[in-house]
C-alpha positions, -999 to +999 in steps of 0.1 A: +000+000+000+013+034-009+024+055+021+000+084+014-030+060+012-020+042+044-017+076+062-051+086+050-068+053+058-054+053+093-061+090+098-025+096+109-027+134+109-058+135+132-043+109+155-010+129+157-029+161+166-048+141+193-017+126+207+002+159+207-027+175+226-025+148+252+011+155+261+022+177+290+029+213+280+067+208+285+069+177+264+046+192+237+071+221+235+099+197+231+081+179+203+072+211+185+108+223+188+120+190+173+096+193+144+106+229+138+143+217+136+135+189+112+114+212+090+142+238+090+168+212+080+145+198+053+139+233+039+176+236+034+178+202+017+150+206-008+170+194-038+179+162-020+143+153-009+121+130-030+094+147-050+057+138-043+047+109-065+083+097-070+095+063-060+111+077-029+145+084-043+158+120-050 
């Protein structure tokens, strides 16, 4: 099963929002800081990331 389809069928985005909301404020801040760091790194590596619909290789 393709990753995007699996994510949609299992409602991963909604589940992640729910789980994030269940964390303590301190841990939620840690998770949000981690995600911000990953997103900042990825933004600087756009050319190396796979394009949507590709086979997962850059």
